[in-house]
C-alpha positions in Angstrom: -4.7 -12.3 -2.8 -3.1 -14.0 -4.9 -0.2 -15.2 -2.4 -2.9 -15.4 0.2 -5.2 -17.9 -1.6 -2.8 -19.6 -3.7 -5.3 -19.3 -6.6 -3.3 -17.6 -9.7 -4.8 -13.8 -10.5 -4.4 -12.6 -14.2 -0.6 -12.4 -14.7 0.0 -15.8 -13.3 0.2 -19.0 -14.8 1.1 -22.4 -13.9 4.3 -23.1 -13.7 5.0 -19.6 -13.9 8.8 -19.1 -12.5 8.7 -15.8 -10.4 6.5 -15.9 -7.6 5.4 -13.4 -4.8 7.4 -14.1 -2.1 6.5 -12.7 2.0 9.8 -12.3 4.1 9.1 -13.0 7.7 11.9 -10.5 8.4 14.2 -8.2 5.7 17.4 -10.0 6.9 16.8 -12.7 4.9 16.4 -10.3 1.7 20.3 -10.1 0.7 19.8 -14.4 0.6 16.8 -13.9 -1.3 18.0 -11.8 -3.9 21.2 -14.2 -4.6 19.1 -17.2 -4.8 17.7 -18.7 -7.9 14.5 -18.4 -6.8 13.4 -15.1 -8.0 13.2 -13.9 -11.9 12.0 -11.2 -13.9 8.8 -10.2 -13.0 9.0 -11.4 -9.3 7.5 -9.3 -6.1 8.8 -9.7 -2.7 7.3 -8.0 0.5 9.5 -7.4 2.9 8.6 -6.3 6.8 9.6 -2.9 8.2 9.3 0.6 7.1 6.8 2.8 5.4 3.9 0.2 4.1 3.8 0.8 0.1 7.4 2.0 -0.5 8.5 0.6 -3.8 11.8 -0.4 -4.9 13.4 -2.2 -7.8 16.4 -4.7 -7.9 17.7 -6.3 -11.2 13.8 -6.7 -12.6 12.6 -7.8 -9.3 9.7 -5.5 -7.3 10.6 -5.1 -3.3 7.3 -3.9 -1.6 7.6 -2.7 2.0 4.7 -4.0 4.3 3.4 -3.4 8.1 2.3 -6.5 10.7 3.2 -10.1 10.2 1.2 -12.2 7.7 1.9 -15.5 9.9 -0.4 -14.0 13.3 -3.7 -14.4 13.5 -5.9 -11.3 14.2 -3.0 -9.1 12.6 -3.7 -5.9 10.3 -1.0 -6.2 7.4 0.1 -2.8 6.2 0.5 -3.1 2.2 -0.1 0.9 1.5 -0.8 4.2 3.8 -4.0 3.4 2.7 -4.7 -0.2 2.7 -4.7 -2.7 5.5 -5.3 -6.5 5.3 -6.4 -8.2 7.7 -5.5 -11.6 8.8 -7.6 -13.7 10.8 -8.8 -17.2 11.8 -12.3 -18.7 10.5 -14.4 -18.5 13.4 -12.7 -15.0 14.6 -13.9 -13.6 11.3 -17.2 -15.1 11.6 -18.0 -13.4 15.2 -16.9 -10.0 14.0 -17.9 -6.8 11.7 -16.2 -6.9 8.5 -14.0 -3.8 8.5 -12.0 -3.7 5.3 -10.4 -6.8 2.9 -10.1 -10.0 5.0 -7.7 -13.0 4.5 -9.3 -15.9 6.2 -7.3 -18.8 7.7 -7.9 -22.5 9.0 -6.2 -21.8 12.5 -7.0 -24.8 14.5 -9.2 -27.7 14.7 -12.3 -25.8 16.1 -11.9 -23.8 13.1 -11.6 -26.7 10.5 -14.7 -28.1 12.6 -16.6 -24.7 12.2 -15.8 -25.0 8.2 -17.1 -28.6 7.5 -19.9 -27.7 9.2 -21.0 -24.3 7.2 -19.8 -26.5 3.8 -22.3 -29.1 4.9 -24.7 -26.9 5.9 -24.2 -25.4 2.3 -24.8 -28.8 1.0 -27.8 -29.9 2.0 -29.9 -26.6 2.9 -28.3 -23.9 0.1 -26.8 -21.4 3.1 -23.6 -20.3 2.6 -21.7 -18.3 5.3 -22.2 -14.4 5.3 -19.0 -13.4 5.9 -17.4 -15.9 4.0 -19.1 -14.9 0.7 -18.5 -11.3 1.1 -16.7 -9.1 -1.1 -13.8 -8.3 0.3 -13.3 -11.3 2.1 -11.0 -14.5 1.0 -10.3 -18.3 2.2 -6.5 -18.5 2.1 -5.0 -21.5 1.1 -7.6 -23.0 -1.5 -6.0 -26.1 -2.2 -5.0 -27.2 1.0 -8.9 -27.1 1.8 -9.9 -29.2 -1.7 -10.2 -26.6 -4.0 -9.2 -27.4 -8.1 -5.7 -26.7 -8.3 -5.0 -23.8 -10.7 -1.7 -23.1 -10.5 -0.5 -23.1 -6.6 2.6 -24.0 -5.4 6.1 -22.6 -4.4 6.6 -21.4 -8.6 3.6 -18.9 -7.7 4.2 -17.9 -4.2 6.7 -18.2 -1.2 6.9 -17.9 2.8 10.2 -17.2 3.7 9.8 -17.2 8.2 13.0 -15.5 10.7 15.0 -18.5 10.2 14.9 -18.4 6.6 13.3 -22.0 6.3 10.8 -21.2 3.3 7.3 -23.0 2.6 4.6 -21.8 0.2 2.1 -20.5 2.9 2.8 -19.6 6.6 1.8 -23.0 9.0 2.6 -25.1 5.5 5.1 -27.8 5.1 8.7 -26.7 5.4 10.1 -27.1 1.6 13.7 -26.4 2.4 15.7 -23.0 2.8 17.0 -20.3 -0.1 19.7 -22.4 -0.9 17.5 -24.6 -2.9 16.5 -24.4 -6.8 13.0 -23.6 -7.8 12.7 -27.1 -8.8 13.6 -28.6 -5.4 11.0 -26.9 -3.5 8.5 -27.6 -6.4 9.2 -31.4 -5.8 9.3 -31.0 -2.0 6.1 -29.1 -2.6 4.3 -31.9 -4.2 5.3 -34.3 -2.0 4.4 -32.8 0.9 0.8 -32.5 -0.5 0.6 -36.3 -1.5 1.3 -37.2 1.8 -0.9 -33.9 3.1 -4.2 -35.1 1.2 -3.3 -38.8 0.9 -6.4 -40.3 -1.3 -7.5 -36.6 -2.1 -10.1 -34.4 -0.6 -13.8 -35.3 -2.1 -15.3 -34.0 -4.9 -17.9 -32.1 -2.5 -15.6 -29.8 -1.1 -13.8 -28.7 -4.0 -17.7 -27.7 -5.5 -18.6 -26.1 -2.5 -15.3 -23.7 -2.5 -16.2 -23.1 -6.1 -19.5 -22.3 -5.2 -18.0 -19.8 -2.5 -16.1 -17.7 -5.4 -19.7 -17.6 -7.7 -21.7 -16.3 -4.9 -19.0 -14.0 -3.8 -18.8 -12.9 -7.3 -22.9 -11.9 -7.2 -22.8 -10.5 -4.4 -20.1 -8.0 -5.6 -22.1 -7.6 -8.3 -25.8 -6.5 -5.6 -26.6 -10.1 -5.7 -28.8 -10.6 -2.3 -28.4 -14.5 -0.6 -28.1 -16.2 -4.8 -28.7 -19.9 -4.7 -26.5 -22.3 -6.4 -28.0 -25.4 -8.2 -27.1 -28.1 -6.2 -26.8 -26.6 -2.8 -30.1 -27.3 -1.5 -32.1 -27.8 -4.4 -32.1 -27.1 -8.2 -34.1 -24.7 -9.8 -36.0 -27.4 -12.1 -37.7 -29.7 -10.1 -37.7 -33.5 -10.9 -34.2 -33.5 -12.1 -32.0 -36.6 -11.3 -29.9 -36.6 -8.0 -26.6 -36.1 -9.2 -23.4 -34.7 -8.2 -22.2 -32.0 -10.1 -18.5 -32.6 -12.0 -15.5 -30.2 -10.2 -15.3 -28.4 -13.5 -18.5 -28.2 -14.1 -20.0 -24.6 -14.3 -22.6 -23.9 -12.0 -26.3 -21.6 -12.0 -26.6 -19.4 -9.3 -30.2 -17.8 -9.3 -32.0 -15.5 -6.9 -35.1 -12.7 -6.2 -34.1 -9.7 -8.0 -31.2 -11.0 -10.0 -30.5 -12.7 -13.4 -29.9 -16.5 -13.1 -26.4 -17.1 -14.2 -23.8 -19.3 -15.3 -20.2 -19.0 -13.8 -17.2 -21.1 -14.9 -15.1 -21.6 -11.7 -11.9 -21.9 -13.3 -11.8 -18.6 -15.0 -14.1 -17.1 -13.4 -16.6 -16.3 -16.5 -20.0 -15.4 -16.0 -23.0 -15.4 -18.2 -26.7 -13.9 -17.6 -29.4 -16.0 -19.1 -33.3 -15.5 -19.5 -35.3 -17.7 -17.0 -36.1 -20.2 -19.9 -32.3 -20.7 -20.9 -31.2 -20.7 -17.4 -33.6 -24.2 -16.8 -31.9 -25.6 -19.7 -28.9 -24.3 -19.0 -28.9 -26.3 -15.2 -30.4 -29.7 -16.9 -27.7 -29.7 -19.0 -25.0 -29.7 -16.6 -26.9 -32.1 -14.2 -27.7 -34.4 -17.0 -24.7 -34.1 -18.9 -26.5 -34.3 -22.5 -28.2 -32.8 -24.8 -31.0 -35.9 -25.4 -31.6 -36.4 -21.7 -31.6 -32.2 -20.7 -34.4 -32.4 -23.5 -37.0 -34.2 -20.8 -36.8 -31.5 -18.8 -36.5 -28.4 -20.3 -37.7 -27.3 -23.9 -35.9 -29.1 -26.4 -35.1 -26.7 -29.1 -33.7 -24.1 -25.7 -31.9 -26.9 -24.5 -30.2 -27.6 -28.2 -29.8 -23.6 -28.2 -28.1 -23.1 -24.9 -25.6 -26.3 -25.8 -24.7 -24.7 -28.7 -24.2 -21.1 -27.3 -22.0 -22.3 -24.3 -19.5 -24.4 -26.4 -19.2 -22.2 -29.1 -17.7 -19.5 -26.4 -15.8 -22.5 -24.9 -17.6 -23.1 -21.3 -19.1 -26.4 -22.5 -22.0 -27.4 -20.3 -21.9 -31.1 -21.3 -18.4 -32.1 -20.8 -19.0 -35.5 -19.4 -21.7 -36.7 -17.2 -21.7 -36.4 -13.9 -21.5 -39.2 -11.4 -25.0 -40.3 -10.1 -25.4 -41.0 -6.7 -27.8 -41.5 -4.0 -29.5 -39.0 -2.2 -27.9 -40.4 1.1 -24.5 -40.3 -1.0 -25.1 -36.3 -2.4 -25.1 -35.2 0.7 -23.1 -37.6 3.1 -21.1 -36.1 5.4 -18.0 -33.8 4.2 -14.7 -35.8 5.2 -12.6 -34.3 7.7 -9.6 -31.8 6.4 -6.2 -33.6 6.1 -4.6 -33.2 10.1 -1.8 -31.2 9.1 -3.5 -28.6 6.8 -2.4 -25.1 8.2 -14.8 -12.0 -18.2 -18.1 -11.2 -17.5 -20.6 -11.5 -20.9 -24.4 -11.0 -21.1 
């Protein structure tokens, strides 16, 4: 999932120099092993042979797989008992989920469906059931507008059958196996700047963060949790505002305790009802004094102090105020070439 989503998971950090590499053809393996792209801790997925076979080569882990990562509708065998489905957005939405699935935006129709679902979530608070399933992950999150937590060729690479290197199937060509990590990284950043132009709107980054938060809540057994700022708020009368991209998310719903979800680290803290209202007021207003107009002041003070103390501040900066029309304006199209729990 780290390779598919471009989202570092635990072992990885921004600037990592031991990427996970997927080869489309095993014939590229000798050139890759002789390149400057691998380092201690690198993992290479090699097609062919028994899925899940493990080999070692000078600190590099080699894993065999069966199938293709660049073809939609494919089941990729990573172990005799584990297969990953790789499919398009609309295809996944229209079929029963049978196991772990990586969802890609495969064409313009997929892109349109994705944007329509995001708009519905923003306006009505209704999130796609399939996309928030715990077994499903959306591929290439940064390309879709998510916050960049360390994606790029230092985290993951894809080498096609001709030895051409990109960071993901269908992504921009970055070079070949003679390139250095620095050259690939520079090519990726240049391609990303050209592809995204002015960047994706903050609403898209917020939507993708909410998808992750809802998925995490469903994994804990929550049924259709609501997310503050998507179709409404827990506290009535809060000022109309677009929450900051990195601001924590408040989730609540029937049969579940309200939870604050920190989108970058994935930390979650469950709250009482009173504390949840105070937390939402702090997130939306951006300061303790204003939040105290919408929730009990003592509780606001206690919640603000607590979250700041555990490294999850709810009021890093006031969110950008906006009119209702701007908050729910249609999401901009994607770039045309876009292929700890505490209690």
